[in-house]
C-alpha positions in Angstrom: -16.8 -3.0 -18.4 -18.1 -3.6 -14.8 -21.8 -2.9 -14.2 -21.6 -2.9 -10.4 -22.6 0.6 -9.2 -22.6 2.2 -5.8 -26.0 0.9 -4.7 -25.4 -2.6 -5.9 -22.0 -2.7 -4.2 -23.5 -1.5 -1.0 -26.1 -4.3 -1.1 -23.4 -6.8 -1.4 -22.5 -6.0 2.2 -25.8 -7.6 3.2 -25.0 -10.9 1.5 -24.3 -14.0 3.6 -20.6 -13.9 4.3 -19.8 -17.3 2.8 -21.9 -16.6 -0.4 -19.9 -13.4 -0.8 -16.7 -15.2 -0.3 -17.7 -17.8 -2.9 -18.5 -15.0 -5.4 -15.2 -13.3 -4.8 -13.3 -16.6 -4.9 -14.8 -17.4 -8.4 -13.5 -14.1 -9.6 -10.1 -14.7 -8.0 -9.9 -18.2 -9.6 -10.7 -16.8 -13.1 -7.9 -14.3 -12.8 -5.2 -16.3 -10.8 -6.4 -19.8 -10.1 -4.9 -21.0 -6.7 -1.8 -18.8 -7.0 -1.0 -16.5 -4.1 1.8 -14.0 -4.9 4.4 -12.5 -2.6 7.7 -10.8 -3.0 11.0 -10.7 -1.1 11.1 -7.1 -0.1 12.3 -4.7 2.5 10.5 -1.6 3.8 12.8 1.4 4.6 11.3 4.4 6.4 14.1 7.0 6.3 12.5 9.8 8.4 9.5 10.2 10.8 9.7 14.0 11.0 6.5 15.3 9.4 5.0 18.6 8.4 1.5 17.1 8.5 -0.6 15.9 11.4 -2.8 13.1 10.4 -5.0 11.9 13.2 -4.7 8.2 12.3 -0.8 8.2 12.2 1.3 6.8 15.0 4.5 6.8 13.1 5.4 10.5 12.7 7.2 12.3 15.5 4.7 14.0 17.7 3.4 14.1 21.3 2.6 10.4 21.1 5.9 9.5 19.5 8.6 11.8 20.8 11.5 10.1 19.0 12.2 12.0 15.8 14.8 10.6 13.4 16.2 11.1 10.0 18.6 8.4 8.5 21.8 9.3 6.8 22.3 8.0 3.3 25.1 5.8 4.7 22.6 4.2 7.1 20.1 3.6 4.3 22.8 2.1 2.1 24.0 -0.2 4.9 20.4 -1.6 5.1 20.3 -2.0 1.3 23.7 -3.7 1.2 22.5 -6.2 3.9 19.2 -7.0 2.3 20.6 -7.5 -1.2 22.8 -10.2 0.3 19.6 -11.8 1.7 18.1 -12.0 -1.8 15.8 -9.0 -1.5 14.6 -7.7 -4.9 12.6 -4.7 -3.9 13.2 -1.8 -1.5 10.0 0.0 -0.6 11.0 3.5 0.6 8.3 5.8 2.1 8.6 8.2 5.0 7.0 11.2 6.6 6.8 14.7 5.0 10.1 16.1 6.3 10.4 19.8 5.6 14.1 20.0 6.4 15.8 17.4 4.2 15.4 18.9 0.8 14.2 17.2 -2.3 17.7 16.2 -3.4 18.1 14.1 -0.2 15.4 11.8 -1.6 16.6 11.7 -5.2 20.2 11.1 -4.2 19.4 8.0 -2.2 17.5 6.6 -5.1 20.4 7.3 -7.4 22.9 5.7 -5.0 20.8 2.5 -4.7 20.4 2.2 -8.5 24.1 2.9 -9.2 25.2 0.2 -6.9 22.4 -2.3 -7.5 20.9 -1.6 -11.0 18.7 -4.8 -10.7 17.0 -3.9 -7.5 13.4 -2.5 -7.9 13.0 0.9 -6.2 9.4 1.5 -5.1 9.3 4.9 -3.6 7.3 8.1 -2.7 3.6 8.0 -2.2 1.4 10.5 -4.0 1.2 12.3 -0.6 5.0 12.7 -0.5 5.0 13.8 -4.2 2.4 16.5 -3.4 4.3 17.6 -0.3 7.6 17.9 -2.2 6.0 19.8 -5.0 4.3 22.3 -2.7 7.2 22.7 -0.3 9.9 23.1 -3.0 7.9 25.0 -5.6 7.7 22.3 -8.3 4.9 21.0 -10.4 3.8 17.4 -10.1 5.2 16.7 -13.5 8.6 18.0 -12.5 8.8 15.9 -9.3 7.7 12.8 -11.2 10.3 13.4 -13.9 13.0 13.8 -11.3 11.9 10.5 -9.7 12.1 8.7 -13.1 15.6 10.2 -13.7 16.7 9.1 -10.3 15.7 5.5 -10.9 12.4 5.1 -9.2 10.7 2.1 -10.8 7.2 2.2 -9.4 5.1 4.1 -6.9 3.5 2.6 -3.7 -0.2 3.3 -3.1 -0.1 5.1 0.2 -1.7 8.4 1.1 -5.0 7.5 -0.6 -6.7 6.9 2.8 -10.4 7.5 1.9 -11.1 9.7 -1.1 -14.2 11.3 0.4 -13.1 14.9 1.2 -15.3 15.2 4.3 -13.5 12.2 5.8 -10.1 13.5 4.7 -10.8 16.8 6.2 -11.3 15.1 9.6 -8.5 12.5 9.5 -5.7 14.2 7.4 -6.6 17.8 6.8 -3.9 19.7 4.8 -2.6 16.5 3.1 -2.9 15.7 -0.6 -6.6 15.9 -1.8 -8.3 12.9 -3.4 -8.3 14.6 -6.8 -4.6 15.4 -6.5 -3.8 11.9 -5.4 -5.5 10.5 -8.5 -3.9 13.2 -10.7 -0.4 12.2 -9.6 -1.0 8.5 -10.3 -2.5 9.3 -13.6 0.6 11.4 -14.6 2.8 8.5 -13.3 0.9 6.0 -15.5 1.2 8.3 -18.5 5.0 8.0 -18.1 4.6 4.2 -18.7 5.0 3.4 -15.0 3.0 1.2 -12.7 1.7 1.9 -9.2 -0.5 0.5 -6.4 -3.5 2.0 -4.7 -4.6 1.7 -1.1 -7.7 2.4 1.0 -7.5 2.9 4.8 -10.6 1.5 6.3 -12.1 0.7 9.7 -12.0 4.2 11.3 -14.6 6.9 10.8 -15.6 6.1 7.2 -18.9 4.5 6.2 -19.4 1.6 3.8 -20.6 4.1 1.2 -17.3 6.0 1.5 -15.4 2.7 0.8 -17.4 1.9 -2.3 -17.0 5.5 -3.6 -13.3 5.1 -3.1 -13.2 1.8 -5.0 -15.3 3.2 -7.9 -13.0 6.2 -8.3 -10.1 3.7 -8.6 -12.0 1.7 -11.2 -12.7 4.9 -13.2 -9.0 5.9 -13.4 -7.9 2.3 -14.1 -10.3 2.2 -17.1 -8.5 5.2 -18.4 -4.8 4.3 -17.7 -4.5 0.7 -16.8 -1.6 1.6 -14.5 -2.6 0.1 -11.2 -1.0 -3.2 -10.4 -2.7 -3.9 -7.2 -5.4 -2.7 -4.8 -4.5 -2.8 -1.1 -7.3 -2.3 1.5 -5.4 -1.4 4.7 -7.0 -2.1 8.0 -6.8 0.9 10.3 -4.6 0.3 13.4 -6.1 1.7 16.6 -3.2 2.3 18.9 -1.1 5.5 19.7 -3.0 8.0 17.5 -5.6 10.7 17.8 -8.6 9.2 16.1 -9.7 7.5 19.4 -11.5 4.6 17.7 -12.6 2.3 20.6 -12.8 -1.0 18.9 -11.0 -2.4 15.9 -13.1 -3.3 12.8 -14.3 -7.0 12.9 -12.8 -9.8 10.8 -16.3 -10.2 9.3 -16.3 -6.6 8.0 -12.7 -6.9 6.7 -13.5 -10.1 4.7 -16.7 -8.5 3.3 -14.7 -5.5 2.2 -12.1 -7.7 0.6 -14.6 -9.7 -1.3 -16.6 -6.7 -2.5 -13.3 -5.0 -3.6 -12.5 -8.1 -5.8 -16.0 -8.1 -7.3 -16.3 -4.3 -8.0 -12.7 -3.6 -8.9 -12.5 -6.1 -11.8 -10.1 -4.1 -13.8 -7.2 -4.0 -11.2 -5.6 -7.4 -11.6 -4.4 -8.0 -8.0 -5.9 -7.7 -4.6 -3.6 -7.7 -1.7 -4.4 -8.8 1.8 -1.6 -6.8 3.5 -0.8 -9.1 6.4 0.9 -6.2 8.3 -2.5 -4.5 9.0 -4.9 -7.5 8.9 -2.7 -10.1 10.8 -1.2 -13.1 9.1 -4.0 -15.4 10.0 -6.7 -13.1 8.6 -4.7 -12.5 5.4 -4.6 -16.2 4.8 -8.3 -16.5 5.2 -8.7 -13.5 2.8 -7.3 -15.8 0.1 -10.7 -17.4 0.1 -12.4 -13.9 -0.2 -10.7 -12.7 -3.4 -7.2 -11.8 -2.3 -4.3 -13.2 -4.4 -1.4 -11.4 -2.9 0.0 -11.3 0.6 2.7 -8.6 0.1 6.0 -10.1 1.2 8.5 -10.9 3.8 9.1 -7.2 4.6 11.9 -7.8 7.2 11.3 -4.5 9.0 8.2 -2.3 9.2 7.9 0.9 11.2 4.7 2.7 10.2 1.9 0.3 11.1 3.8 -1.4 13.9 3.9 2.0 15.6 0.1 1.9 15.8 -0.1 -1.6 17.2 0.4 -4.0 14.2 2.6 -7.0 14.9 4.8 -6.4 11.9 8.0 -4.8 13.2 10.4 -7.6 12.2 8.7 -9.1 9.1 8.3 -12.8 8.6 10.7 -15.6 7.6 10.5 -16.8 4.0 10.1 -20.5 4.8 7.3 -19.7 7.3 5.6 -17.5 4.8 5.7 -20.2 2.0 4.5 -22.8 4.5 1.6 -20.8 5.6 0.3 -20.3 2.1 0.7 -23.9 1.2 -1.0 -25.1 4.4 -4.0 -22.9 3.5 -4.4 -24.7 0.2 -2.9 -22.2 -2.2 0.2 -22.2 -4.3 2.9 -19.7 -3.2 4.4 -17.8 -6.2 7.3 -15.4 -5.7 6.9 -12.4 -8.0 8.8 -9.3 -8.8 7.4 -5.9 -8.1 5.3 -5.7 -11.2 3.9 -9.2 -11.0 6.3 -11.2 -13.2 6.5 -14.7 -11.8 10.0 -15.6 -10.4 9.4 -18.9 -8.8 6.5 -21.2 -8.0 7.2 -22.9 -4.6 
């Protein structure tokens, strides 16, 4: 049981950066040695029409992004057909909260993917989407989660967590799933024997204390369920949205937050430096600050790239493997629930 409390964790922010990195690296090495995990995955974002208006979002169709779209199932399956041929083992399907598609539109595409490619891992629907579908179509969370299981969803992504502090949520994503609801949905998912990830969006209007509070709430649920595979601190992207944050968060602050996450969140096995939001170079440095996962090749990414991230077309596998090796770590291809597939 971890003894690091809120005040102790906050004090860690005042440590010398390299001392902090060393502490987090020791923890990382105990858990994973020099292995850095990645997977060969494809993100599919089927619609950007959204009932919610989150101030930090540049992806959903609004005044700043006047190009609404909803893919047909045929279009989605064409993408899946193509990526399966490329060796992709996971499709990661998340989108906006579209009030017009109907819940069956989501469930049907999961079924179609699974019927055609039973071996592919479907990671789909954030807790924010589950909450939206439950509210909009008059279902309980349990009913929606059961439908997802029946339709072949294998695991849930960690999106929609943002920052759990309700004051911050009220400002940045009012009307969206609350922190308690987010945690309840993941708890119910874990109770079905399923795994999920958990994110934290930082570098906007939140304080360091808000970040630590967020991490401690994750630790508490993980003690109860053990269902989180991975913690993913997402760096807020500053462009094309309504939060009007002048300067992006510094690399120093990102690395401190990574290291502290590894030290405080000792019961979640994996810490991901999501290169999409942190840049590839900083994600590689984060390997020295506790991170043992860099996500994957992705191929195409629409949500963060809309806000300025350089991730629209993913990254080539050979380049990805080379970058990890050159930074002194061992690239290990994994599946979606962290079984090792290949050590490069």
